[in-house]
C-alpha positions as CSV (number, residue, x, y, z in Angstrom):
1,M,63.3,-52.4,15.4
2,M,61.0,-54.1,13.0
3,L,58.6,-55.2,15.7
4,D,58.0,-51.7,16.7
5,E,56.7,-50.9,13.2
6,C,53.9,-53.4,13.5
7,D,52.8,-52.3,17.1
8,H,50.1,-50.0,15.7
9,L,48.3,-52.8,14.0
10,P,45.5,-54.7,16.0
11,A,46.0,-58.3,16.7
12,P,43.9,-60.5,14.4
13,S,40.9,-62.0,16.2
14,E,39.3,-65.2,15.4
15,E,36.4,-63.3,14.0
16,S,38.5,-61.4,11.4
17,L,40.3,-64.6,10.3
18,M,37.0,-66.4,9.4
19,P,33.7,-64.6,9.1
20,K,30.9,-66.1,11.1
21,N,28.8,-66.9,8.1
22,I,31.6,-68.9,6.4
23,K,32.2,-70.8,9.5
24,Q,28.5,-71.7,9.8
25,I,28.4,-72.8,6.1
26,L,31.4,-75.0,6.6
27,I,29.9,-76.6,9.7
28,W,26.8,-77.4,7.8
29,L,28.6,-78.8,4.8
30,L,30.6,-81.0,7.1
31,F,27.4,-82.2,8.8
32,G,25.9,-82.8,5.4
33,F,28.8,-84.8,4.3
34,I,28.7,-86.9,7.4
35,V,25.0,-87.7,6.9
36,Y,25.6,-88.5,3.2
37,A,28.5,-90.8,4.1
38,I,26.4,-92.6,6.7
39,I,23.4,-93.1,4.3
40,T,25.4,-94.2,1.3
41,S,27.7,-96.6,3.2
42,P,26.6,-97.3,6.8
43,E,29.1,-100.3,7.2
44,R,32.1,-98.2,6.3
45,A,30.9,-95.3,8.5
46,A,30.6,-97.9,11.4
47,D,34.1,-99.1,10.7
48,I,35.4,-95.5,10.8
49,V,33.6,-94.7,14.0
50,Q,35.0,-98.1,15.5
51,A,38.5,-97.2,14.4
52,V,38.3,-93.7,15.8
53,W,36.9,-95.1,19.2
54,D,39.8,-97.6,19.3
55,I,42.4,-94.9,18.8
56,I,40.9,-92.7,21.6
57,A,40.5,-95.6,24.0
58,T,44.1,-96.8,23.3
59,G,45.3,-93.3,23.8
60,F,43.7,-93.0,27.2
61,K,44.9,-96.5,28.3
62,N,48.5,-95.5,27.2
63,I,48.3,-92.3,29.2
64,G,47.0,-94.2,32.3
65,E,49.9,-96.6,31.9
66,F,52.4,-93.8,31.7
67,F,51.3,-92.1,34.8
68,S,51.0,-95.4,36.6
69,S,54.6,-96.2,35.7
70,L,55.6,-92.7,37.1
71,M,54.0,-93.5,40.4
72,E,55.9,-96.8,40.9
């Protein structure tokens, strides 16, 4: 079988897919971009945070309504 041919290869780990240094650099770049976006346009950043919060709150509300309807 073809699967048997690949059995000798180790499974890729998270560490091998993205080296730790690159991951750390990407996190700092994302953090820097967020700070830059807040400084340059605080009103737009606040609107985005409010929109994300509304999506999360609506999602939890809908999940609660779903489970409530299951209990009835």
